[in-house]
C-alpha positions as a Markdown table, in Angstrom:
| # | Residue | x | y | z |
|---|---|---|---|---|
| 1 | Met | 0.0 | 0.0 | 0.0 |
| 2 | Glu | 1.4 | 3.4 | -1.0 |
| 3 | Arg | 2.5 | 5.7 | 1.8 |
| 4 | Met | 1.3 | 9.3 | 1.7 |
| 5 | Val | 1.6 | 12.8 | 3.2 |
| 6 | Leu | -1.5 | 13.9 | 5.2 |
| 7 | Leu | -2.3 | 17.6 | 4.7 |
| 8 | Leu | -4.3 | 19.1 | 7.5 |
| 9 | Ser | -6.2 | 22.3 | 6.7 |
| 10 | Thr | -9.5 | 24.2 | 7.0 |
| 11 | Leu | -10.8 | 24.4 | 3.4 |
| 12 | Asp | -13.6 | 26.9 | 4.3 |
| 13 | Thr | -10.8 | 29.6 | 4.7 |
| 14 | Lys | -7.8 | 28.1 | 2.9 |
| 15 | Gly | -9.2 | 26.0 | 0.0 |
| 16 | Pro | -7.2 | 27.2 | -3.0 |
| 17 | Glu | -4.0 | 27.5 | -1.1 |
| 18 | Thr | -4.4 | 23.9 | 0.3 |
| 19 | Phe | -5.0 | 22.4 | -3.1 |
| 20 | Tyr | -2.0 | 24.2 | -4.6 |
| 21 | Leu | 0.1 | 22.8 | -1.8 |
| 22 | Lys | -1.3 | 19.3 | -2.4 |
| 23 | Asp | -0.5 | 19.5 | -6.2 |
| 24 | Ser | 3.0 | 20.7 | -5.4 |
| 25 | Ile | 3.6 | 17.8 | -3.1 |
| 26 | Lys | 2.3 | 15.3 | -5.7 |
| 27 | Ala | 4.4 | 17.0 | -8.4 |
| 28 | Arg | 7.4 | 16.0 | -6.2 |
| 29 | Gly | 6.5 | 12.4 | -6.3 |
| 30 | Cys | 4.6 | 11.9 | -3.1 |
| 31 | Glu | 1.0 | 11.0 | -2.7 |
| 32 | Cys | -1.0 | 13.5 | -0.6 |
| 33 | Leu | -4.4 | 13.3 | 1.1 |
| 34 | Val | -6.2 | 16.5 | 2.2 |
| 35 | Leu | -8.0 | 16.2 | 5.6 |
| 36 | Asp | -10.5 | 19.0 | 6.1 |
| 37 | Met | -10.9 | 20.4 | 9.7 |
| 38 | Ser | -13.4 | 23.1 | 8.7 |
| 39 | Met | -16.1 | 24.0 | 11.3 |
| 40 | Ser | -18.2 | 26.6 | 9.5 |
| 41 | Gly | -18.4 | 26.1 | 5.8 |
| 42 | Glu | -18.0 | 23.8 | 2.8 |
| 43 | Phe | -15.3 | 23.7 | 0.1 |
| 44 | Pro | -15.4 | 20.7 | -2.3 |
| 45 | Gly | -12.5 | 18.4 | -3.1 |
| 46 | Ala | -11.2 | 17.1 | 0.3 |
| 47 | Asp | -10.1 | 13.4 | 0.4 |
| 48 | Ile | -11.3 | 13.3 | 4.0 |
| 49 | Thr | -14.2 | 15.8 | 4.4 |
| 50 | Ala | -15.1 | 17.8 | 7.4 |
| 51 | Ala | -18.0 | 15.4 | 7.8 |
| 52 | Asp | -15.7 | 12.4 | 7.8 |
| 53 | Thr | -13.5 | 14.1 | 10.4 |
| 54 | Ala | -16.4 | 14.9 | 12.7 |
| 55 | Arg | -17.7 | 11.4 | 12.3 |
| 56 | Ala | -14.4 | 10.0 | 13.4 |
| 57 | Ala | -14.9 | 11.9 | 16.7 |
| 58 | Gly | -18.5 | 10.5 | 17.1 |
| 59 | Ala | -20.0 | 13.9 | 16.1 |
| 60 | His | -22.2 | 15.2 | 13.2 |
| 61 | Ile | -20.9 | 18.0 | 11.1 |
| 62 | Glu | -24.3 | 19.7 | 11.1 |
| 63 | Asp | -24.2 | 19.9 | 14.9 |
| 64 | Ile | -20.7 | 21.3 | 14.8 |
| 65 | Arg | -21.6 | 24.0 | 12.2 |
| 66 | Ser | -24.7 | 25.1 | 14.2 |
| 67 | Ser | -23.0 | 25.1 | 17.6 |
| 68 | Lys | -21.9 | 28.3 | 19.3 |
| 69 | Glu | -19.6 | 26.4 | 21.7 |
| 70 | Arg | -16.4 | 27.0 | 19.7 |
| 71 | Lys | -14.0 | 25.4 | 22.2 |
| 72 | Lys | -16.0 | 22.2 | 22.2 |
| 73 | Ile | -16.4 | 21.8 | 18.5 |
| 74 | Thr | -12.8 | 22.7 | 17.9 |
| 75 | Arg | -11.8 | 19.8 | 20.3 |
| 76 | Gln | -14.2 | 17.4 | 18.5 |
| 77 | Met | -12.5 | 18.2 | 15.1 |
| 78 | Ile | -9.1 | 17.7 | 16.6 |
| 79 | Ile | -10.1 | 14.4 | 18.1 |
| 80 | Gly | -11.5 | 13.2 | 14.8 |
| 81 | Ala | -8.4 | 14.3 | 12.8 |
| 82 | Thr | -6.1 | 12.7 | 15.4 |
| 83 | Lys | -7.9 | 9.4 | 15.2 |
| 84 | Leu | -7.7 | 9.3 | 11.4 |
| 85 | Ala | -4.1 | 10.3 | 11.4 |
| 86 | Cys | -3.2 | 7.6 | 13.9 |
| 87 | Asp | -5.2 | 5.1 | 11.8 |
| 88 | Phe | -3.1 | 5.9 | 8.8 |
| 89 | Met | 0.1 | 5.6 | 10.9 |
| 90 | Asn | -0.9 | 2.2 | 12.4 |
| 91 | Ser | -1.7 | 0.9 | 8.9 |
| 92 | Asn | 1.8 | 2.1 | 7.8 |
| 93 | Arg | 0.4 | 4.5 | 5.2 |
| 94 | Leu | 1.7 | 7.7 | 6.9 |
| 95 | Ala | 4.9 | 9.1 | 5.5 |
| 96 | Gly | 4.5 | 12.6 | 7.0 |
| 97 | Val | 2.0 | 15.3 | 8.1 |
| 98 | Ile | 1.9 | 18.9 | 7.0 |
| 99 | Gly | -0.5 | 21.6 | 8.2 |
| 100 | Leu | -1.6 | 24.9 | 6.7 |
| 101 | Gly | -3.2 | 27.7 | 8.8 |
| 102 | Gly | -3.4 | 30.8 | 10.8 |
| 103 | Ser | -3.8 | 30.8 | 14.6 |
| 104 | Thr | -6.8 | 28.4 | 14.9 |
| 105 | Gly | -5.6 | 26.2 | 12.1 |
| 106 | Ser | -2.2 | 26.0 | 13.5 |
| 107 | Leu | -3.4 | 25.2 | 17.0 |
| 108 | Met | -5.6 | 22.4 | 15.6 |
| 109 | Ala | -3.1 | 20.9 | 13.2 |
| 110 | Thr | -0.3 | 20.9 | 15.8 |
| 111 | Asp | -2.5 | 19.2 | 18.4 |
| 112 | Val | -2.9 | 16.4 | 15.9 |
| 113 | Met | 0.8 | 16.3 | 15.2 |
| 114 | Arg | 1.8 | 16.1 | 18.8 |
| 115 | Ala | -0.4 | 13.0 | 19.2 |
| 116 | Leu | 1.9 | 11.2 | 16.7 |
| 117 | Pro | 5.1 | 9.5 | 17.8 |
| 118 | Phe | 8.6 | 11.0 | 17.7 |
| 119 | Gly | 10.0 | 10.4 | 14.2 |
| 120 | Val | 6.9 | 10.9 | 12.1 |
| 121 | Pro | 7.8 | 14.0 | 9.9 |
| 122 | Lys | 5.7 | 17.0 | 10.9 |
| 123 | Leu | 5.7 | 20.4 | 9.3 |
| 124 | Met | 3.4 | 23.3 | 10.2 |
| 125 | Val | 3.1 | 26.1 | 7.6 |
| 126 | Ser | 1.7 | 29.0 | 9.6 |
| 127 | Ser | 1.2 | 32.7 | 9.3 |
| 128 | Thr | 1.4 | 33.0 | 13.1 |
| 129 | Ala | 4.4 | 30.8 | 13.8 |
| 130 | Ala | 6.4 | 33.5 | 15.5 |
| 131 | Leu | 3.6 | 35.0 | 17.7 |
| 132 | Pro | 4.8 | 35.3 | 21.3 |
| 133 | Gly | 3.2 | 32.5 | 23.4 |
| 134 | Leu | 1.8 | 30.6 | 20.4 |
| 135 | Ala | 5.0 | 29.3 | 19.0 |
| 136 | Thr | 5.8 | 27.3 | 22.1 |
| 137 | Arg | 2.1 | 26.2 | 22.3 |
| 138 | Tyr | 2.3 | 24.9 | 18.7 |
| 139 | Ile | 5.4 | 22.8 | 19.3 |
| 140 | Gly | 5.1 | 21.8 | 22.9 |
| 141 | Thr | 7.1 | 18.6 | 23.3 |
| 142 | Gly | 6.5 | 17.5 | 19.7 |
| 143 | Asp | 9.2 | 17.2 | 17.0 |
| 144 | Ile | 7.4 | 19.7 | 14.8 |
| 145 | Ala | 9.1 | 21.9 | 12.2 |
| 146 | Met | 7.6 | 25.3 | 11.8 |
| 147 | Leu | 7.6 | 27.4 | 8.5 |
| 148 | His | 6.7 | 31.0 | 9.2 |
| 149 | Thr | 5.0 | 32.3 | 6.1 |
| 150 | Val | 5.3 | 35.9 | 7.3 |
| 151 | Ile | 2.6 | 36.9 | 4.8 |
| 152 | Glu | -1.0 | 35.9 | 5.3 |
| 153 | Ile | -2.2 | 32.6 | 3.7 |
| 154 | Ser | -4.8 | 34.4 | 1.6 |
| 155 | Gly | -4.7 | 34.3 | -2.2 |
| 156 | Leu | -2.2 | 32.6 | -4.4 |
| 157 | Ser | 0.3 | 35.4 | -4.8 |
| 158 | Lys | 3.7 | 34.7 | -6.2 |
| 159 | Pro | 5.4 | 35.1 | -2.7 |
| 160 | Leu | 2.9 | 32.7 | -1.2 |
| 161 | Ile | 3.4 | 30.2 | -4.1 |
| 162 | Asn | 7.1 | 30.3 | -3.4 |
| 163 | Ile | 6.5 | 29.5 | 0.3 |
| 164 | Leu | 4.1 | 26.7 | -0.5 |
| 165 | Asp | 6.5 | 25.2 | -3.0 |
| 166 | Arg | 9.3 | 25.3 | -0.4 |
| 167 | Ala | 6.9 | 23.6 | 2.1 |
| 168 | Ala | 6.1 | 20.9 | -0.4 |
| 169 | Ala | 9.8 | 20.3 | -1.0 |
| 170 | Ala | 10.5 | 20.1 | 2.7 |
| 171 | Ile | 7.8 | 17.6 | 3.6 |
| 172 | Thr | 8.5 | 15.4 | 0.6 |
| 173 | Gly | 12.2 | 15.4 | 1.5 |
| 174 | Met | 11.3 | 14.4 | 5.1 |
| 175 | Ala | 8.9 | 11.7 | 3.8 |
| 176 | Met | 11.7 | 10.1 | 1.8 |
| 177 | Val | 13.5 | 9.1 | 5.0 |
| 178 | Asp | 12.0 | 6.2 | 6.9 |
| 179 | Ser | 12.2 | 8.4 | 10.0 |
| 180 | Leu | 9.7 | 6.6 | 12.2 |
| 181 | Thr | 11.4 | 3.2 | 11.8 |
| 182 | Val | 14.9 | 4.7 | 12.4 |
| 183 | Ala | 13.7 | 6.7 | 15.4 |
| 184 | Thr | 12.0 | 3.8 | 17.2 |
| 185 | Ser | 14.1 | 0.9 | 16.1 |
| 186 | Arg | 16.3 | -0.8 | 18.8 |
| 187 | Asp | 19.7 | -2.4 | 18.1 |
| 188 | Pro | 20.0 | -5.7 | 20.0 |
| 189 | Gly | 22.4 | -5.4 | 22.9 |
| 190 | Ile | 22.6 | -1.6 | 22.8 |
| 191 | Pro | 20.6 | -0.2 | 25.7 |
| 192 | Leu | 19.1 | 3.3 | 25.2 |
| 193 | Ile | 19.8 | 5.7 | 28.0 |
| 194 | Ala | 18.0 | 9.1 | 28.5 |
| 195 | Met | 20.2 | 11.8 | 30.0 |
| 196 | Ser | 19.0 | 15.3 | 31.2 |
| 197 | Met | 21.6 | 18.1 | 30.9 |
| 198 | Phe | 22.0 | 21.8 | 30.8 |
| 199 | Gly | 24.8 | 24.3 | 30.4 |
| 200 | Pro | 26.2 | 24.3 | 33.9 |
| 201 | Thr | 26.4 | 20.4 | 33.9 |
| 202 | Glu | 27.9 | 20.2 | 30.4 |
| 203 | Arg | 31.4 | 18.9 | 31.3 |
| 204 | Cys | 29.9 | 16.1 | 33.4 |
| 205 | Ser | 27.3 | 15.1 | 30.8 |
| 206 | His | 29.9 | 15.1 | 28.1 |
| 207 | Phe | 32.2 | 12.7 | 30.0 |
| 208 | Val | 29.4 | 10.4 | 31.1 |
| 209 | Arg | 28.0 | 10.1 | 27.6 |
| 210 | Gln | 31.5 | 9.4 | 26.1 |
| 211 | Ile | 32.3 | 6.7 | 28.6 |
| 212 | Leu | 28.8 | 5.0 | 28.4 |
| 213 | Glu | 28.9 | 5.0 | 24.6 |
| 214 | Ser | 32.4 | 3.4 | 24.7 |
| 215 | Arg | 30.9 | 0.7 | 26.9 |
| 216 | Gly | 28.2 | -0.1 | 24.4 |
| 217 | Tyr | 25.3 | 2.2 | 25.4 |
| 218 | Gln | 23.5 | 4.8 | 23.3 |
| 219 | Val | 22.9 | 8.0 | 25.2 |
| 220 | Ile | 20.1 | 10.4 | 24.1 |
| 221 | Gly | 20.5 | 13.9 | 25.7 |
| 222 | Phe | 17.7 | 16.3 | 26.6 |
| 223 | Ser | 18.2 | 20.0 | 27.4 |
| 224 | Ala | 16.6 | 20.4 | 30.8 |
| 225 | Ala | 15.1 | 23.9 | 30.2 |
| 226 | Gly | 11.5 | 22.9 | 30.8 |
| 227 | Ile | 10.4 | 21.6 | 27.4 |
| 228 | Cys | 12.8 | 18.9 | 26.2 |
| 229 | Asp | 12.8 | 17.3 | 29.6 |
| 230 | Arg | 9.0 | 17.1 | 29.5 |
| 231 | Ala | 9.4 | 15.3 | 26.2 |
| 232 | Met | 12.0 | 13.0 | 27.8 |
| 233 | Glu | 9.4 | 12.1 | 30.4 |
| 234 | Glu | 6.8 | 11.3 | 27.7 |
| 235 | Met | 9.3 | 9.1 | 25.8 |
| 236 | Ile | 10.3 | 7.3 | 29.0 |
| 237 | Ser | 6.7 | 6.5 | 29.8 |
| 238 | Glu | 6.3 | 5.1 | 26.3 |
| 239 | Gly | 9.1 | 2.6 | 27.0 |
| 240 | Phe | 11.6 | 4.2 | 24.7 |
| 241 | Phe | 14.6 | 3.9 | 27.2 |
| 242 | Asp | 16.3 | 1.3 | 29.3 |
| 243 | Gly | 17.8 | 3.6 | 31.9 |
| 244 | Val | 17.9 | 7.3 | 32.9 |
| 245 | Val | 20.8 | 9.6 | 33.9 |
| 246 | Glu | 19.4 | 12.7 | 35.6 |
| 247 | Leu | 22.2 | 15.3 | 35.7 |
| 248 | Ala | 19.8 | 18.3 | 35.5 |
| 249 | Pro | 16.5 | 17.6 | 37.3 |
| 250 | Gly | 16.1 | 21.3 | 38.3 |
| 251 | Gly | 12.7 | 21.4 | 36.5 |
| 252 | Val | 11.2 | 19.5 | 39.5 |
| 253 | Gly | 11.9 | 22.4 | 41.9 |
| 254 | Glu | 11.2 | 25.0 | 39.2 |
| 255 | Glu | 7.7 | 23.5 | 38.8 |
| 256 | Leu | 7.2 | 24.0 | 42.6 |
| 257 | Leu | 8.7 | 27.5 | 42.7 |
| 258 | Gly | 7.4 | 28.9 | 39.4 |
| 259 | Gly | 10.7 | 29.2 | 37.6 |
| 260 | Met | 11.4 | 29.3 | 33.9 |
| 261 | Arg | 12.7 | 25.7 | 33.8 |
| 262 | Ala | 9.4 | 24.3 | 35.2 |
| 263 | Ala | 8.9 | 20.9 | 33.6 |
| 264 | Gly | 5.5 | 19.8 | 34.6 |
| 265 | Ala | 4.0 | 17.7 | 37.4 |
| 266 | Asn | 5.3 | 14.4 | 35.8 |
| 267 | Arg | 9.0 | 15.5 | 35.9 |
| 268 | Leu | 11.1 | 12.7 | 37.6 |
| 269 | Ser | 8.0 | 10.4 | 37.7 |
| 270 | Ser | 8.0 | 8.3 | 34.6 |
| 271 | Ala | 11.0 | 6.1 | 35.1 |
| 272 | Ala | 10.0 | 5.5 | 38.7 |
| 273 | Lys | 6.6 | 4.3 | 37.6 |
| 274 | Ile | 7.7 | 1.9 | 34.9 |
| 275 | Gly | 10.6 | 0.6 | 36.9 |
| 276 | Ile | 13.7 | 1.4 | 34.8 |
| 277 | Pro | 17.0 | 2.1 | 36.6 |
| 278 | Gln | 17.9 | 5.7 | 37.4 |
| 279 | Val | 21.1 | 7.5 | 38.4 |
| 280 | Ile | 20.3 | 10.9 | 39.7 |
| 281 | Ala | 22.4 | 14.0 | 40.6 |
| 282 | Pro | 20.9 | 17.3 | 41.8 |
| 283 | Gly | 22.4 | 19.4 | 39.0 |
| 284 | Gly | 21.0 | 22.9 | 39.3 |
| 285 | Val | 18.4 | 21.9 | 41.8 |
| 286 | Asn | 19.6 | 24.6 | 44.3 |
| 287 | Leu | 18.9 | 27.3 | 41.7 |
| 288 | Thr | 15.7 | 28.9 | 40.5 |
| 289 | Ser | 15.0 | 31.2 | 37.6 |
| 290 | Pro | 11.8 | 33.2 | 38.0 |
| 291 | Arg | 10.9 | 35.7 | 35.3 |
| 292 | Lys | 12.3 | 39.1 | 36.3 |
| 293 | Ser | 8.9 | 40.6 | 35.7 |
| 294 | Arg | 7.6 | 38.3 | 38.5 |
| 295 | Tyr | 10.4 | 38.9 | 41.0 |
| 296 | Lys | 9.2 | 39.2 | 44.6 |
| 297 | Pro | 10.9 | 42.0 | 46.6 |
| 298 | Glu | 13.2 | 39.5 | 48.4 |
| 299 | His | 14.4 | 38.1 | 45.1 |
| 300 | His | 16.4 | 41.2 | 44.5 |
| 301 | Asp | 18.5 | 40.5 | 47.6 |
| 302 | Arg | 19.3 | 36.9 | 46.7 |
| 303 | Arg | 22.7 | 35.6 | 45.5 |
| 304 | Lys | 22.5 | 35.7 | 41.7 |
| 305 | Phe | 24.4 | 34.2 | 38.7 |
| 306 | Glu | 23.8 | 35.6 | 35.2 |
| 307 | Leu | 24.2 | 32.7 | 32.8 |
| 308 | Asp | 23.5 | 34.9 | 29.8 |
| 309 | Glu | 21.4 | 38.0 | 28.9 |
| 310 | Leu | 18.2 | 36.0 | 29.1 |
| 311 | Arg | 18.7 | 33.8 | 32.2 |
| 312 | Thr | 19.6 | 34.7 | 35.7 |
| 313 | Phe | 19.8 | 32.1 | 38.4 |
| 314 | Leu | 18.9 | 32.8 | 42.0 |
| 315 | Arg | 20.0 | 30.7 | 44.9 |
| 316 | Val | 17.0 | 29.1 | 46.5 |
| 317 | Ser | 16.0 | 29.8 | 50.2 |
| 318 | Asp | 16.3 | 27.2 | 53.0 |
| 319 | Glu | 12.6 | 26.8 | 53.1 |
| 320 | Glu | 12.5 | 26.3 | 49.3 |
| 321 | Ile | 15.2 | 23.7 | 49.3 |
| 322 | Val | 13.4 | 21.7 | 52.0 |
| 323 | Gly | 10.2 | 21.7 | 50.0 |
| 324 | Val | 12.0 | 20.6 | 46.8 |
| 325 | Ala | 13.8 | 17.8 | 48.7 |
| 326 | Gln | 10.4 | 16.5 | 49.9 |
| 327 | Val | 9.0 | 16.5 | 46.4 |
| 328 | Phe | 12.1 | 14.5 | 45.2 |
| 329 | Ala | 11.5 | 12.0 | 48.0 |
| 330 | Asp | 7.8 | 11.6 | 47.2 |
| 331 | Lys | 8.7 | 10.9 | 43.6 |
| 332 | Leu | 11.5 | 8.5 | 44.3 |
| 333 | Asn | 9.5 | 6.6 | 46.9 |
| 334 | Gln | 7.3 | 5.5 | 43.9 |
| 335 | Ala | 10.3 | 3.8 | 42.2 |
| 336 | Glu | 9.7 | 0.3 | 41.0 |
| 337 | Gly | 13.3 | -0.1 | 39.8 |
| 338 | Pro | 16.7 | 0.7 | 41.3 |
| 339 | Val | 17.7 | 4.3 | 42.0 |
| 340 | Ile | 21.1 | 5.7 | 42.9 |
| 341 | Phe | 21.1 | 9.3 | 44.1 |
| 342 | Leu | 24.6 | 10.9 | 44.0 |
| 343 | Phe | 25.2 | 13.9 | 46.2 |
| 344 | Pro | 28.1 | 16.2 | 45.1 |
| 345 | Ala | 29.4 | 17.7 | 48.3 |
| 346 | Gln | 31.4 | 20.5 | 46.6 |
| 347 | Gly | 28.6 | 22.1 | 44.6 |
| 348 | Trp | 25.9 | 21.0 | 42.2 |
| 349 | Ser | 27.0 | 22.6 | 39.0 |
| 350 | Ala | 29.5 | 25.0 | 37.4 |
| 351 | Val | 27.5 | 27.8 | 38.9 |
| 352 | Asp | 28.4 | 26.9 | 42.5 |
| 353 | Pro | 31.9 | 25.6 | 43.0 |
| 354 | Pro | 33.4 | 26.2 | 46.5 |
| 355 | Ser | 35.1 | 29.3 | 45.3 |
| 356 | Ser | 31.9 | 30.9 | 44.2 |
| 357 | His | 29.6 | 33.2 | 46.1 |
| 358 | Met | 26.8 | 30.8 | 45.0 |
| 359 | Phe | 28.2 | 27.9 | 47.0 |
| 360 | Asp | 26.3 | 27.0 | 50.2 |
| 361 | Ser | 27.4 | 23.7 | 51.8 |
| 362 | Asp | 25.0 | 24.0 | 54.7 |
| 363 | Gln | 22.0 | 24.5 | 52.5 |
| 364 | Asp | 23.0 | 21.7 | 50.2 |
| 365 | Arg | 23.2 | 19.4 | 53.2 |
| 366 | Leu | 19.8 | 20.6 | 54.4 |
| 367 | Phe | 18.5 | 19.1 | 51.1 |
| 368 | Leu | 20.4 | 15.9 | 51.7 |
| 369 | Ser | 19.1 | 15.5 | 55.3 |
| 370 | Thr | 15.6 | 16.2 | 54.2 |
| 371 | Leu | 15.8 | 13.8 | 51.3 |
| 372 | Lys | 17.2 | 11.0 | 53.5 |
| 373 | Gly | 14.6 | 11.6 | 56.2 |
| 374 | Ser | 11.7 | 11.4 | 53.7 |
| 375 | Leu | 12.8 | 8.4 | 51.7 |
| 376 | Ser | 11.0 | 5.2 | 52.5 |
| 377 | Ser | 11.7 | 3.0 | 49.4 |
| 378 | Ser | 14.3 | 0.3 | 49.7 |
| 379 | Lys | 14.9 | 0.8 | 45.9 |
| 380 | Val | 16.7 | 4.1 | 46.5 |
| 381 | Gly | 20.3 | 4.4 | 47.6 |
| 382 | Val | 22.0 | 7.7 | 48.5 |
| 383 | Arg | 25.7 | 8.2 | 48.1 |
| 384 | Glu | 28.0 | 11.2 | 48.8 |
| 385 | Val | 30.8 | 12.2 | 46.4 |
| 386 | Asp | 33.4 | 14.7 | 47.7 |
| 387 | Ala | 33.5 | 16.7 | 44.5 |
| 388 | Asn | 31.7 | 19.3 | 42.5 |
| 389 | Leu | 29.2 | 17.9 | 40.0 |
| 390 | Glu | 31.4 | 19.2 | 37.1 |
| 391 | Glu | 34.6 | 17.5 | 38.3 |
| 392 | Arg | 35.8 | 14.4 | 36.7 |
| 393 | Ala | 35.7 | 12.5 | 40.0 |
| 394 | Phe | 31.9 | 13.0 | 40.2 |
| 395 | Ala | 31.4 | 12.0 | 36.5 |
| 396 | Glu | 33.4 | 8.8 | 37.2 |
| 397 | Ala | 31.0 | 8.1 | 40.1 |
| 398 | Val | 28.0 | 8.6 | 37.8 |
| 399 | Val | 29.5 | 6.2 | 35.3 |
| 400 | Ala | 30.2 | 3.6 | 38.0 |
| 401 | Ala | 26.7 | 3.8 | 39.3 |
| 402 | Cys | 25.3 | 3.4 | 35.8 |
| 403 | Leu | 27.3 | 0.3 | 35.1 |
| 404 | Glu | 26.1 | -1.1 | 38.4 |
| 405 | Ile | 22.4 | -0.9 | 37.8 |
| 406 | Phe | 21.9 | -0.4 | 34.0 |
| 407 | Pro | 21.2 | -3.5 | 31.8 |
| 408 | Asn | 24.4 | -4.9 | 30.3 |
| 409 | Ala | 25.5 | -3.9 | 26.9 |
| 410 | Leu | 26.9 | -6.6 | 24.6 |
| 411 | Lys | 29.8 | -4.4 | 23.5 |
| 412 | Ser | 32.5 | -3.3 | 25.9 |
| 413 | Ser | 35.8 | -1.5 | 25.6 |
């Protein structure tokens, strides 16, 4: 059965532009089906009509078009389109997904895209791709490529035709790669390891990755800035990984404290629930990064470290570090598999070595004592390492812990 690109659009507002894009995709040698997510009107020619999409959600298009509950009917069309897209994927027909729209169309199409697994090519052609607040909402934790049209998707002008042709070339190029198979395939004897990291733990993560890979593991890194580590949690819950190295779980505390690295309520929960082994270090956990526009008066008096022009880290308070430690303990107490927590006694990142004004051994040990006092699971072991997290000695301790509890790799150095 021939594989195809699924084109998501609202034909009541983007009909001619959608069919131009479809023809451009087909001219490049790829089959294309148009799925209509329109909620208010009719435009002929869809391969999957708006009525088909509504029906897939258990709704009737007439009810949708007569309803004044916009949020509800939008959700119904998203549900129907998602079900149809997943059906195509499960029958091995889906080579990629492309969406075309403004704000509403982009929100709807990217909701569908995020329901598809990592590795399925996804391209959103949007006139609102760069709008503050919407860009991150469109992508979320999905591997979605955005093409900002700049101009409105309204009329087949020469500039828009140029954009649509480039979009067609992009999605057909992606569709030629069997991305889903490559992304989800497993090599026998090579365990996949997820690793969280961020700038101030970079040296440690680099060393750990190199050594583990030399021992036959494949390490997949995730930037722990609040989005990619959310995606990591989702992929862990889907059974993608055999073990986890947490070198930057600061998103746990940031979620509690309202910082910019907040990574959702599920952060540090997925591996515990499914029982895969974890090696955890508190990289950056003693730091918080509230938006400057939301600083409380006492934030101005805290010890600060400016990482760059956009990010300033504040040292947490004693009360905050106790609360964060209790959240860590609550999550780790749910562990169904082995956990080794490594405590770096000489600072938790490049931000707080002993020579730095950010270093606070007493507060770090307050976290440690609270964590130990709150842990009840026999699955969790706590070990102290007399080094800064970024020092080689600590990285070597991380590797040793990994080799102790991770599944064996067939290849060894």
